C-alpha angles and dihedrals in degrees: 000000000000092000137032109278116253137158089254093052090048092052092049092048090052092050093046092048091065097043122111115244137208106212099217099192135024138141091210113131094195132254094301094071125062097343090144095046094106123048099135109080101218092052088048096048091047098049119137109334107021089062089060091060090049089054091048089051090059107271112156127226094263091049092050089049091052093049092050096042106113091198098053116096124254092235090055091051100040101086091050094041092048091054094047093044090053089057097045107030095109098055121104090248088057090046089060089051090050090051090052091052094047100040100039103029106022090239119144099170122048106221135140096271091050090061091062089059090051091049091051092053093044089058090060099049115127140161093273094053091045093056093039091061091057092043092053088052087058092241105160100180135014120209102201137189088207099135095084120094122263117261094265090061098045093103087070096048094111093048101042149332115226093188094057090045091054090047093052089048090052091246097118109081119200133180116271094253095052117110112190127210122219112248102235109173099075091056094060098030092071112168105154140037089237090075092055089052089050091054088050089053090053097048107024088232119135106227112217101151144013092268091056090053095050091049091049093052091048089052090051093051092048092049090048090054091056087055095052108278110148104175146019116245124203126182098167088135087087089069109023147014108280093234111113117197123209094252118194114255089234091062092048092046092051091056094043091051090052088065093044096051097053124022089207094061119105133186122230130198129292089015089069096052098100091054092043092050094045093052093045090057090047091053091050086057088053089052089051093049094045095039091235121158115233124222114208126193110228131167128005121038127216120242119023141284098040123125114245098196092081090058098058108129089224087079088062098060096102090058091051090051095047100046100043095160093054116091112226124197108200111207141223095015085275090272121228096013101074100157093051095053092046090053092053093047092050098044106038120066094201095057132098122183117224124201094196112147091001099105092062095039093055119343094187091054088048092054089051090046091054094046096047094042090060093049094043107042144017114288093237092075103069130089107192106196147038121148097209096204128140096200135016122052085200088070093047091054092047092048089051089054090053092047092050089050090053091048093048091049091052094048093045090053091051091048094049091050090053096248094115139023116231096251090048089054091052090052091051090052092050091052095046096045099040124351099054097051091039089059098036093054095037093237093157096219120149108271115250114242 
């Protein structure tokens, strides 16, 4: 438990367990894509975040490759996995894995024989079981950044995106309660002529100038909205400081024309910054015109070796001030910059704060984030959960359990200190888990009373 057990905490946990949830951020594409990707249990249990802790514990590239190899045998992996698990088993990422094992497989101790039970169940996964896991977690809608390519296609990200192309051609089926976000970064992070040709292939527009390109992107966003897109999503923080200058059009046009005049030309960083900045501002104007909310990655970065200082939401303040009619959802509780994100939430009307991913990055920080958010700002500004997984609804459900535990711990503490009454705490939880994101994203679901 994240807090000392008490009758109050137990009652809150019971109430939260039954609440409906809007999952505010996933990369899940649904059960129709990649359902058979994981049959080997160690690769499955290490997917996405657990592998980062293995890396942090000292695993080398060849060891990471072995752990993730879906074709390598479990017996071959077990000695390495056992050693790495021993070093990492008490992190929050590992806690999610433990919850998966306990809730889905009835396993309380991760040993070699337990993995055979996992393998047996993995072999029987299907679309119905995939959706049933999310339904049993009371997840009523999933807002998913699922229109980016899988990892194996990332090398082509600046020359094309096969997933988005299939989506626009109505060849990318998703469950009825999925709400996709439009993948924005690659449209302003232009580095090669190939990407302009890709945009031409999506729209049929011949791009001969910067204006042509902006009109083509606007057309793509509008078409995506007719197919279900409800937000723009930007995670440029992985590659740059999220501070976007008001670059002169002439500087942007000069760089854009460099790509147009010779297909062999490429833009490097920071040479490309004026074009990147100019287009980002243009796309915020599109969000304003189309009344689309914008999701912004702030704080912690997946994988290892990236610098988090460039992701601090404080860098983004000038955008918040300029586009006051655009609704911004700032992600990941800005870990580890708590004071900065609280300031933005309190002082900017067009900002919501999203705790997606945060509970398994740092659950104690997340408890503090929830407590201080309630004492600092109106309760209609917090979105409490997003699983942030690309595969594995089992992990989404387990992460939700951890997030609800953190939320219950925060609310119980505020009740015991006299700040809240118990029924007020329940109402806050209902708003943060469901009502706030339902309203913010215009999902149109019946409010939860």
